[in-house]
Backbone bond lengths (Angstrom), bond angles and torsions (degrees), N, CA, C in turn:
res aa  C-N    CA-C-N  psi(-1)  N-CA   C-N-CA  omega(-1)  CA-C   N-CA-C  phi
1 M - - - 1.465 - - 1.513 111.63 -
2 Q 1.295 118.21 128.27 1.478 123.84 176.84 1.507 108.94 -74.20
3 A 1.327 117.35 151.30 1.465 121.74 179.95 1.569 110.34 -60.29
4 T 1.320 115.23 -32.75 1.471 116.83 -173.98 1.543 111.56 -89.72
5 E 1.332 115.94 -8.21 1.450 119.02 177.80 1.508 111.74 -67.26
6 P 1.378 117.55 144.09 1.474 116.79 174.14 1.518 112.20 -59.90
7 L 1.319 115.59 146.58 1.477 120.20 172.53 1.486 110.81 -63.16
8 V 1.378 113.37 -45.06 1.450 120.03 -175.22 1.517 106.13 -135.79
9 C 1.311 115.85 138.51 1.476 119.53 -179.61 1.568 108.58 -137.38
10 F 1.324 115.10 115.15 1.472 121.46 177.03 1.539 107.52 -105.44
11 K 1.320 117.47 126.85 1.483 120.69 176.72 1.513 109.87 -120.10
12 N 1.327 115.45 112.08 1.504 121.12 -179.66 1.509 115.43 44.19
13 V 1.342 115.77 50.24 1.458 120.76 -177.48 1.521 112.02 -85.45
14 S 1.296 117.12 126.57 1.455 121.89 173.51 1.528 108.75 -123.97
15 L 1.327 115.69 146.39 1.473 121.33 -178.89 1.526 107.62 -146.05
16 A 1.310 115.12 130.87 1.457 118.50 173.47 1.534 109.30 -135.04
17 Y 1.300 116.68 146.76 1.456 122.66 172.90 1.510 104.64 -106.81
18 G 1.353 118.08 100.95 1.488 119.76 -173.74 1.581 108.20 64.19
19 D 1.323 113.29 -126.39 1.498 118.07 -178.57 1.528 111.07 -87.25
20 N 1.352 115.96 -6.10 1.446 118.53 -173.86 1.541 110.07 -89.14
21 V 1.332 115.80 106.33 1.459 122.06 -179.76 1.538 108.06 -76.37
22 V 1.336 117.08 119.29 1.443 120.36 -176.88 1.517 109.10 -98.49
23 L 1.318 118.08 -42.97 1.475 119.41 174.94 1.493 107.50 -134.45
24 Q 1.331 114.27 143.25 1.468 120.57 179.10 1.512 112.46 -128.36
25 D 1.345 116.68 113.09 1.456 121.59 176.85 1.504 112.52 53.69
26 A 1.328 117.34 47.36 1.462 120.70 179.05 1.511 106.15 -72.85
27 D 1.367 115.59 127.99 1.467 122.20 -174.59 1.505 105.82 -140.51
28 F 1.325 118.50 102.60 1.499 119.85 -178.87 1.519 109.28 -162.84
29 D 1.333 112.76 160.75 1.498 120.13 173.22 1.521 108.04 -119.69
30 I 1.327 115.55 146.51 1.482 118.91 168.71 1.496 104.84 -111.79
31 N 1.296 116.02 121.98 1.478 121.54 -175.00 1.513 110.78 -99.90
32 P 1.335 116.02 151.70 1.464 120.01 176.59 1.528 107.24 -60.27
33 G 1.328 115.48 155.61 1.459 117.71 -179.83 1.479 108.74 131.50
34 E 1.332 116.59 -124.62 1.442 122.82 -173.75 1.547 111.33 -65.80
35 P 1.366 116.37 150.37 1.465 118.96 168.15 1.535 108.80 -58.56
36 L 1.329 116.94 151.52 1.434 118.69 -176.64 1.553 109.87 -127.39
37 C 1.277 117.51 142.22 1.439 119.06 179.17 1.531 111.02 -114.97
38 V 1.329 116.26 141.21 1.456 122.74 176.77 1.510 109.30 -106.25
39 V 1.334 117.79 121.07 1.439 122.15 -176.90 1.490 109.37 -124.31
40 G 1.350 115.54 162.33 1.448 120.45 177.32 1.493 111.24 154.01
41 P 1.329 118.54 170.56 1.466 120.59 -176.24 1.508 111.46 -72.63
42 N 1.317 116.25 160.99 1.489 119.30 173.55 1.506 109.84 -59.58
43 G 1.279 116.63 137.92 1.462 121.12 -177.94 1.531 112.10 78.09
44 G 1.327 118.28 4.84 1.451 119.93 -178.90 1.527 111.93 -83.49
45 G 1.338 117.86 -7.67 1.473 118.83 174.63 1.536 114.78 113.47
46 K 1.325 116.88 9.36 1.492 118.78 -173.69 1.538 111.05 -66.20
47 T 1.305 117.74 -50.83 1.458 121.62 179.88 1.527 110.62 -64.27
48 S 1.354 118.08 -38.56 1.408 120.21 179.15 1.530 111.63 -64.16
49 L 1.320 116.40 -32.37 1.447 122.35 177.54 1.535 109.84 -60.87
50 L 1.320 116.25 -45.16 1.486 120.81 177.43 1.535 109.46 -65.54
51 K 1.288 117.85 -42.32 1.469 121.46 -178.20 1.528 110.42 -63.53
52 L 1.318 117.53 -34.18 1.483 122.02 177.59 1.538 108.33 -68.80
53 M 1.332 116.46 -40.57 1.450 120.45 179.94 1.563 110.51 -63.19
54 L 1.308 115.06 -33.26 1.445 120.63 -179.30 1.525 112.60 -86.04
55 G 1.281 117.65 -7.42 1.470 119.89 -178.51 1.549 111.77 74.84
56 L 1.341 116.85 18.56 1.474 119.92 177.38 1.502 111.63 -79.83
57 V 1.337 116.24 -25.44 1.478 119.86 169.42 1.551 106.61 -129.35
58 K 1.322 115.59 153.49 1.465 120.01 179.44 1.479 108.73 -104.25
59 P 1.367 118.92 141.67 1.470 118.25 177.75 1.502 111.47 -72.29
60 D 1.360 114.52 152.83 1.506 117.47 176.37 1.538 109.74 -72.36
61 T 1.357 116.59 -38.60 1.460 118.54 176.87 1.554 106.05 -137.98
62 G 1.317 113.16 163.92 1.498 117.57 175.13 1.495 113.35 90.79
63 S 1.343 112.97 177.68 1.502 117.21 -178.44 1.518 109.36 -132.67
64 I 1.313 112.29 152.08 1.497 120.24 -178.24 1.543 108.25 -131.00
65 H 1.315 116.37 130.69 1.460 121.57 172.59 1.516 107.74 -121.72
66 V 1.318 114.29 134.97 1.489 119.85 178.73 1.510 105.73 -128.24
67 L 1.370 118.18 127.34 1.448 122.99 179.67 1.542 112.07 51.08
68 G 1.307 113.95 37.30 1.514 120.26 177.65 1.507 115.26 76.11
69 T 1.324 117.71 13.73 1.493 117.87 -178.98 1.505 108.02 -148.30
70 T 1.365 118.71 -168.22 1.422 121.19 179.19 1.545 110.05 -76.98
71 P 1.316 118.38 154.60 1.466 119.29 179.21 1.525 113.37 -52.39
72 I 1.339 116.24 -43.18 1.486 118.90 -176.16 1.492 111.46 -65.53
73 K 1.362 116.89 -39.43 1.475 117.15 177.47 1.505 112.38 -72.55
74 A 1.313 116.87 -27.51 1.461 118.66 -179.04 1.509 111.87 -79.76
75 R 1.336 117.70 -12.08 1.484 120.80 -168.29 1.532 115.01 -57.79
76 K 1.414 114.03 -32.39 1.475 115.11 -179.53 1.494 112.85 -70.61
77 S 1.379 117.43 -12.56 1.450 119.24 176.17 1.507 114.39 -102.85
78 I 1.366 114.05 13.35 1.451 119.57 -177.92 1.515 108.82 -115.06
79 G 1.340 116.36 133.99 1.456 121.50 170.47 1.554 106.49 -100.07
80 Y 1.345 114.92 134.74 1.480 116.56 -176.88 1.521 109.09 -130.54
81 M 1.340 116.24 134.06 1.468 122.00 175.35 1.526 105.91 -116.49
82 P 1.318 117.98 102.51 1.444 120.85 -179.32 1.535 111.64 -70.88
83 Q 1.297 116.96 162.91 1.463 120.24 -179.66 1.515 110.37 -74.95
84 V 1.318 114.97 -32.36 1.481 119.53 -175.33 1.512 108.67 -122.26
85 L 1.278 115.60 139.55 1.468 121.10 178.16 1.507 111.78 -70.72
86 Q 1.305 114.58 141.76 1.504 118.28 -178.18 1.532 111.33 -81.81
87 F 1.311 116.81 -5.74 1.476 115.06 -179.32 1.535 109.11 -126.24
88 D 1.284 115.45 157.60 1.477 122.85 177.48 1.503 108.68 -59.09
89 A 1.348 115.20 128.33 1.478 119.20 -178.41 1.561 112.48 -61.61
90 K 1.361 116.28 -20.53 1.484 118.57 179.40 1.542 111.46 -85.03
91 F 1.307 115.34 -10.32 1.453 121.22 -179.96 1.526 109.78 -56.03
92 P 1.309 118.89 129.71 1.453 120.66 -179.99 1.519 113.77 -71.27
93 I 1.334 115.53 97.77 1.442 120.59 -177.45 1.512 108.40 -143.44
94 T 1.293 118.38 138.48 1.433 120.93 -177.72 1.541 110.12 -87.07
95 V 1.344 112.40 161.16 1.480 119.91 178.12 1.542 108.72 -55.59
96 A 1.355 117.29 -45.73 1.462 118.78 -178.55 1.490 113.57 -61.06
97 E 1.360 116.00 -35.35 1.467 122.49 179.38 1.541 111.44 -67.20
98 V 1.306 114.08 -38.90 1.516 119.65 179.59 1.516 108.04 -63.87
99 V 1.327 116.05 -47.96 1.483 120.48 -177.52 1.531 110.20 -65.21
100 A 1.331 117.20 -40.05 1.461 120.75 -179.65 1.532 112.37 -60.83
101 M 1.383 117.73 -24.58 1.471 119.52 175.84 1.497 110.82 -56.80
102 G 1.301 116.80 -30.66 1.464 122.39 -178.59 1.480 113.34 -68.02
103 L 1.365 117.44 -11.71 1.491 121.46 -178.00 1.584 109.34 -93.53
104 L 1.295 116.15 -7.73 1.501 116.76 -178.30 1.529 107.93 -59.30
105 G 1.324 113.56 129.93 1.471 116.45 175.78 1.527 113.55 78.71
106 S 1.353 116.46 3.67 1.475 117.97 -179.26 1.535 109.83 -94.62
107 Q 1.352 115.48 175.99 1.440 120.12 -177.21 1.572 111.65 -77.61
108 V 1.361 114.49 -14.84 1.475 117.67 -174.93 1.552 108.86 -75.16
109 S 1.328 114.23 119.99 1.510 117.45 178.05 1.515 108.14 -133.33
110 G 1.345 113.84 168.84 1.503 116.91 -178.62 1.509 107.31 89.29
111 E 1.340 116.69 132.16 1.419 122.49 -173.92 1.533 112.43 -59.82
112 E 1.333 115.48 -41.69 1.451 118.65 -174.74 1.494 110.92 -69.04
113 S 1.345 118.26 -43.82 1.470 118.88 -177.82 1.567 111.02 -70.81
114 R 1.344 113.32 -29.43 1.500 115.54 175.60 1.513 110.13 -67.73
115 A 1.337 116.26 -42.76 1.485 119.89 179.25 1.516 111.20 -61.51
116 Q 1.361 115.31 -40.91 1.475 118.88 177.61 1.514 111.25 -64.86
117 A 1.308 117.41 -40.98 1.474 119.78 -178.35 1.543 108.60 -63.89
118 V 1.342 117.58 -41.24 1.465 121.43 -178.11 1.523 109.12 -65.09
119 A 1.345 115.65 -46.39 1.461 119.00 -179.61 1.521 110.71 -62.43
120 G 1.319 117.26 -40.09 1.455 122.13 179.76 1.494 112.53 -62.36
121 A 1.326 114.15 -44.33 1.546 119.10 179.25 1.514 110.16 -63.66
122 L 1.345 117.58 -41.11 1.438 118.56 -179.05 1.511 111.89 -69.17
123 K 1.330 115.28 -33.14 1.467 119.77 177.99 1.535 108.66 -67.02
124 A 1.297 116.90 -39.41 1.478 121.62 -179.60 1.497 111.07 -61.30
125 V 1.309 119.19 -32.73 1.446 120.23 178.74 1.530 112.54 -100.01
126 G 1.336 116.63 7.08 1.443 121.72 167.65 1.547 115.10 80.43
127 I 1.305 119.06 23.20 1.467 118.55 175.20 1.522 113.48 -132.90
128 E 1.347 115.09 38.32 1.474 118.06 -178.13 1.534 111.88 -60.43
129 K 1.318 117.16 -24.64 1.476 120.41 -177.07 1.544 112.00 -68.39
130 R 1.325 116.87 -18.50 1.450 118.95 -176.02 1.537 112.23 -97.05
131 L 1.306 115.43 13.01 1.501 120.35 -177.66 1.506 115.12 -44.84
132 G 1.334 116.36 -43.29 1.499 118.61 -174.93 1.518 111.83 -95.94
133 S 1.359 117.63 2.04 1.454 118.46 -178.93 1.542 112.69 -71.33
134 Q 1.346 114.68 157.33 1.461 117.40 172.83 1.551 106.26 -73.91
135 F 1.316 114.18 134.03 1.479 120.45 179.75 1.532 111.54 -53.86
136 A 1.397 115.78 -42.08 1.433 120.30 -176.49 1.537 113.91 -64.19
137 S 1.369 116.03 -20.33 1.479 117.78 -177.35 1.513 112.44 -85.56
138 L 1.322 119.50 -2.14 1.451 123.71 -179.09 1.507 112.64 -81.99
139 S 1.337 116.87 155.58 1.441 121.20 174.68 1.555 108.59 -74.69
140 G 1.328 116.57 167.05 1.485 120.69 -179.42 1.497 111.18 -56.09
141 G 1.328 117.19 -46.23 1.476 120.52 -178.89 1.573 112.06 -63.47
142 Q 1.344 116.94 -38.22 1.401 119.89 177.59 1.532 112.98 -67.96
143 Q 1.340 115.62 -39.14 1.426 120.12 176.81 1.494 112.26 -61.54
144 Q 1.368 117.97 -40.10 1.447 122.74 177.94 1.522 108.64 -59.86
145 R 1.371 115.85 -41.41 1.465 120.67 -177.25 1.553 109.85 -64.28
146 V 1.342 115.57 -40.88 1.459 119.86 -179.20 1.538 108.16 -63.88
147 L 1.317 117.32 -40.47 1.445 119.25 -179.75 1.503 112.54 -66.22
148 I 1.352 116.14 -32.64 1.488 120.03 175.71 1.527 108.10 -68.10
149 A 1.336 117.28 -42.90 1.447 122.33 178.09 1.536 109.12 -58.77
150 R 1.332 118.07 -39.86 1.461 121.23 178.29 1.558 110.62 -63.07
151 A 1.341 115.04 -35.82 1.440 119.79 -178.99 1.483 113.74 -72.52
152 I 1.361 116.59 -31.77 1.523 120.64 -174.44 1.538 112.23 -97.81
153 V 1.343 117.80 -8.47 1.466 120.66 -169.54 1.561 112.06 -58.05
154 S 1.371 114.61 -33.41 1.459 115.62 -176.35 1.514 112.13 -89.92
155 K 1.335 116.31 11.17 1.490 124.02 -178.20 1.535 110.66 51.83
156 P 1.329 116.88 58.72 1.477 119.05 -177.15 1.533 111.66 -70.79
157 T 1.367 114.03 162.05 1.438 121.16 175.43 1.510 111.67 -74.95
158 L 1.347 114.19 -38.10 1.428 124.17 -176.44 1.496 110.54 -122.47
159 L 1.325 118.90 132.35 1.439 125.39 178.89 1.500 109.67 -113.64
160 L 1.367 116.65 117.36 1.472 119.52 178.89 1.530 106.20 -109.50
161 L 1.340 116.63 125.01 1.447 120.91 -177.18 1.520 109.64 -124.80
162 D 1.320 115.14 123.51 1.462 119.19 179.83 1.529 110.60 -98.71
163 E 1.314 116.97 105.29 1.499 122.03 -177.70 1.524 110.67 50.12
164 P 1.345 118.29 61.82 1.485 117.27 -175.92 1.501 112.99 -67.17
165 T 1.328 119.25 -17.91 1.467 118.23 -177.81 1.541 111.86 -113.37
166 A 1.293 117.92 18.06 1.465 120.84 177.77 1.529 110.40 -53.28
167 N 1.280 118.38 143.72 1.458 123.59 175.56 1.544 115.32 62.34
168 L 1.283 118.61 18.14 1.468 118.92 177.82 1.553 107.60 -109.38
169 D 1.358 114.35 148.94 1.493 115.82 173.42 1.497 110.51 -71.42
170 L 1.326 115.00 170.40 1.473 119.51 -171.86 1.531 113.35 -62.02
171 T 1.330 117.19 -38.33 1.499 118.04 179.85 1.487 111.30 -64.35
172 L 1.355 115.42 -46.39 1.470 119.70 178.37 1.561 111.29 -61.84
173 E 1.328 113.14 -39.63 1.448 120.86 -179.35 1.519 109.35 -57.14
174 Q 1.356 114.29 -48.23 1.442 121.75 -178.52 1.493 112.58 -61.57
175 K 1.320 113.78 -43.10 1.487 120.48 -179.57 1.549 110.68 -64.49
176 L 1.304 113.24 -43.96 1.454 117.46 -179.25 1.521 112.23 -65.21
177 L 1.301 114.71 -36.19 1.520 118.27 177.79 1.539 108.73 -65.11
178 E 1.338 115.45 -43.76 1.504 116.75 178.84 1.523 109.80 -60.35
179 T 1.308 118.02 -41.35 1.480 121.23 176.90 1.512 110.97 -57.88
180 L 1.354 116.86 -46.27 1.417 120.53 -179.18 1.509 113.95 -64.40
181 L 1.373 115.07 -41.02 1.469 116.40 -175.06 1.503 113.81 -69.55
182 Q 1.343 117.06 -19.54 1.449 119.03 178.32 1.533 111.94 -68.28
183 F 1.316 118.26 -15.99 1.481 120.95 177.69 1.513 112.06 -81.68
184 H 1.320 116.46 -16.92 1.432 121.76 176.53 1.500 109.72 -82.35
185 P 1.309 125.42 139.73 1.471 127.11 6.98 1.517 115.41 -92.41
186 D 1.354 119.10 4.89 1.481 117.94 -177.20 1.556 109.24 -64.22
187 M 1.308 115.86 -35.95 1.442 119.03 174.79 1.515 105.60 -117.81
188 K 1.336 117.19 133.15 1.447 120.85 176.68 1.526 108.24 -80.63
189 I 1.328 116.85 129.15 1.436 120.57 -173.90 1.555 113.08 -104.94
190 V 1.326 116.41 125.95 1.450 121.79 169.75 1.491 105.92 -121.77
191 M 1.342 118.02 120.06 1.491 118.24 -178.83 1.486 110.84 -128.45
192 V 1.327 115.03 144.42 1.438 121.88 174.18 1.523 107.78 -91.30
193 S 1.295 118.33 134.72 1.457 120.04 176.14 1.524 107.55 -146.45
194 H 1.346 114.41 152.79 1.505 118.07 177.37 1.524 106.29 -103.57
195 D 1.318 118.90 -0.38 1.450 121.32 -170.72 1.516 111.61 -114.90
196 L 1.315 116.92 94.88 1.487 119.93 -173.32 1.493 113.46 -68.74
197 G 1.351 115.98 -34.27 1.471 119.72 179.27 1.514 111.49 -59.00
198 F 1.326 115.72 -43.95 1.421 122.65 -176.46 1.544 109.02 -69.00
199 V 1.262 117.06 -35.24 1.458 121.87 -177.29 1.498 113.66 -76.51
200 S 1.348 114.65 -33.87 1.454 117.68 -168.13 1.516 113.54 -61.78
201 G 1.344 118.08 -27.49 1.468 120.58 177.40 1.496 111.71 -71.21
202 A 1.326 118.47 -24.38 1.446 120.91 -168.46 1.558 115.71 -106.47
203 V 1.269 115.41 -23.62 1.477 116.86 -177.71 1.541 110.36 -127.54
204 K 1.305 112.07 152.95 1.478 118.84 -175.87 1.561 112.17 -99.52
205 Q 1.304 114.38 -17.86 1.480 118.77 -176.20 1.549 107.40 -130.25
206 V 1.341 114.98 140.42 1.441 118.95 170.53 1.504 107.65 -125.60
207 L 1.350 112.16 149.53 1.463 120.51 175.82 1.517 104.15 -109.60
208 C 1.383 116.08 110.33 1.468 121.15 -178.34 1.520 108.37 -87.80
209 V 1.344 116.58 119.84 1.451 121.00 -175.85 1.522 109.69 -118.04
210 N 1.343 115.39 114.01 1.462 121.86 170.64 1.514 107.97 -145.90
211 K 1.324 114.94 78.01 1.486 124.37 -168.72 1.521 111.25 66.06
212 Q 1.333 118.29 -43.51 1.454 119.17 173.43 1.516 105.41 -107.09
213 V 1.377 115.22 166.18 1.413 119.87 -173.05 1.551 107.66 -125.79
214 H 1.331 116.53 127.93 1.444 121.30 176.35 1.536 109.29 -132.21
215 T 1.315 115.58 142.45 1.487 120.11 178.22 1.511 107.59 -99.75
216 H 1.328 117.35 136.76 1.439 122.80 177.49 1.517 110.10 -136.17
217 P 1.372 118.01 142.55 1.475 116.57 167.92 1.526 109.31 -69.11
218 T 1.278 118.40 141.08 1.439 123.66 -174.66 1.522 112.79 -52.83
219 E 1.350 115.08 -41.37 1.495 116.90 -173.63 1.547 112.24 -68.84
220 S 1.329 115.70 -15.49 1.480 115.86 -179.58 1.472 113.45 -93.06
221 I 1.357 118.02 7.12 1.472 120.16 -177.94 1.520 107.24 -81.00
222 S 1.339 115.02 116.09 1.453 119.43 -177.46 1.523 108.18 -109.27
223 S 1.348 115.07 175.01 1.478 117.19 178.99 1.533 109.09 -69.95
224 E 1.346 118.34 -25.08 1.486 119.09 176.25 1.512 109.71 -64.84
225 L 1.336 117.77 -45.82 1.431 119.92 -179.84 1.495 112.02 -63.36
226 I 1.337 116.82 -38.54 1.462 120.55 177.52 1.540 110.62 -64.46
227 G 1.311 115.04 -38.43 1.432 118.80 178.96 1.509 110.23 -64.56
228 E 1.337 114.62 -39.54 1.504 118.23 179.69 1.527 109.95 -67.68
229 L 1.322 117.05 -37.70 1.450 119.91 -177.61 1.538 111.85 -71.86
230 Y 1.358 114.83 -44.92 1.418 118.41 -169.42 1.535 111.23 -106.15
231 G 1.310 118.37 -6.35 1.438 119.89 -179.40 1.519 111.16 79.33
232 S 1.326 119.07 2.74 1.463 123.37 177.89 1.499 107.19 -168.72
233 S 1.306 115.17 -174.36 1.467 118.37 179.18 1.551 109.34 -119.91
234 P 1.308 117.49 76.57 1.520 118.42 -176.36 1.529 109.30 -60.81
235 R 1.332 111.55 133.33 1.454 117.00 178.29 1.506 113.32 -56.23
236 R 1.312 115.23 -37.24 1.488 118.85 -177.04 1.518 110.22 -59.69
237 I 1.303 116.58 -31.05 1.454 117.93 -175.82 1.524 112.05 -86.05
238 L 1.315 115.86 -35.26 1.467 117.59 -172.69 1.526 110.66 -96.94
239 H 1.317 117.37 97.84 1.470 120.20 169.49 1.546 101.48 -91.26
240 A 1.331 117.61 91.87 1.457 117.48 -162.82 1.527 113.71 -57.47
241 S 1.337 115.77 -30.34 1.489 117.05 -177.64 1.515 110.56 -65.00
242 D 1.336 119.27 -25.67 1.444 121.50 -174.94 1.498 110.62 -83.85
243 L 1.309 120.07 -18.03 1.443 119.39 -166.67 1.549 109.60 -107.25
244 G 1.335 116.52 145.38 1.447 121.14 173.44 1.537 108.35 -70.14
245 H 1.290 117.07 156.06 1.470 117.86 178.08 1.489 111.82 -111.43
246 D 1.360 116.59 32.00 1.466 119.76 175.92 1.550 107.43 -66.13
247 H 1.332 113.13 149.83 1.439 116.47 171.45 1.496 107.69 -86.64
248 H 1.295 114.66 134.86 1.487 117.13 -173.30 1.509 110.46 -136.48
249 H 1.309 115.10 135.36 1.473 119.62 178.81 1.507 109.03 -127.13
250 H 1.318 116.54 150.61 1.469 118.43 176.39 1.548 108.12 -66.02
């Protein structure tokens, strides 16, 4: 991949589950540089967008390139933090084991180097002391940090995060965001969030997804645009003091 090449390139991508159209003619590039945030209403296609980038679902039409190749070939260079855990939270599994899952299929081999990678990732998110703890015994904020450690442990080129700060209070949310941004620019960050106010301080570009995809500079996001995207102006999204009040049209 050349430095100037887009990280992600969608050309006329459409996706439907049965009769439910999730994305329609999505056409955009994500360029190296600033972290990027994906926003939009529930059911608007945000999670599907990440799954397409990972090659977990195939588009009905159009083409997708990630890191200069197909999503499936690029997958080993992508760190992914899903919104929901794939295993039962009561399942007896340690923090170190959860993080080590992120090494599956990566170049890191050998027990010692794997253990070092796991410890390093946990240190980066500030909970190395909980290495041997049961995952289920951790607080929500600590569990989110472990999942971020799992996504970064293989030192991916691209980090995809689906609602990394869901269910956290504002202070924790802020801390977690600072933790995440320290990995940039070594890892390019694309994160889904439903909270524009929180995001606007940290990212300069947002990808608005509501069946169609539009890119906007963060400062041009106005309450009109939010109304258009979400059909209303949810208080949770609009921290008015953080957002510019420019009028913006597609």
